C-alpha angles and dihedrals in degrees: 000000000000092000093050091046090051094046090053095043094055089063093057090080088090093062119080103242093019088128090077093049090052092050088052093053092041092053090047093056109015120102132197108253123203092191131043112286113193129206128182115200143159127223133164090352093309124114124197144171112214136174105235092195084075130074099240099038092050091051091049092049096048101034102028089239133037087231120007096191099075090043091051089049092048094049092055092053108029111083139192113289095022122142108223128189117208110200109194095017093179107182095346106266100134092035090057096049089043090051090051090053099048095047132202092319093051133078137220122194110198116201116196121155103186114091097220093050092041091056092049088049090056090047093052093048090052088053087064107054094177091059099045095095091045097055121065109191116206121189097220141107117225125226139137095285143010113279148134116237138169117260120212138190120221090191120022090196089062113062090189099068104068112138144175089228115076122218128196104292096018119150124223114243108176144299113275136198121242133192137159121274087231092058092043094051090050088058087052094053101268097278117196108259121216101171140014129196117198126190109151104139101250100338092090094109092051092049089051092049088053090054098053095122091048094048093047094049103040107018090213121193110263128217107191134174112217121200112173095201094050090050091052090051089055090052105259142078124260088238088066089070090056092043091052092051095044088066087064093051101258128155123199139226128185119229113232137178115333091003096295110151133208136178111286114239099220091193090061102039108178117240087244130015147135116239140187119222117199135172111258 
């Protein structure tokens, strides 16, 4: 029954307010698991293996995506033949959707530094044979210089909150390698870049600083998660991200429900939001 309910609930994404119906179904059938509980499913041409004992894995299994709004926004902008960079690819959710959008003539470079997540990323790519040649996984974190730093988790039940910046109660995961996007792209033959998605729990500014050459040359569309608390933990203010990009002629939109966008009021920046930065 759980499999049938989850198959049905994933299709509720098309309905405004479907989130609440999904939560109702999930609460009816979902259990609390103390050990990993794996599920493999296919939805809208994407196959994934997820651990439903974890927060993100469970959301993807029951909803089809852990957050549809950024995916809707990306699908409106990313076109066939684009080259997309996924910074903080995690288990591959956004990389897979981006690969579906760019098609066989496009390219997705998925950067993920954590060994467990990188292994899961590889598994999910293999589950989609038609996308294997489109996605290039790279086990590397991106920053403003080459380095090796410790990675922590503030919540082991949520695989999406791994960070370089430890909080009280954070758990050490492993030491990860970092490099700049500019240097990594040079190794990959300096491909033209059309879009970059960045979600790295507070390290967004440093990842952008390490992509100066790429931004200056191509002015790619940027999809960025902004978490003001995570930015402060990293030692800067969220507005510093916008100030950095304004120097390159970018303007900003905030992604709302169902991927609808509106002009970002930089004087009232939300505590948490996903934004799109585009050249003016």
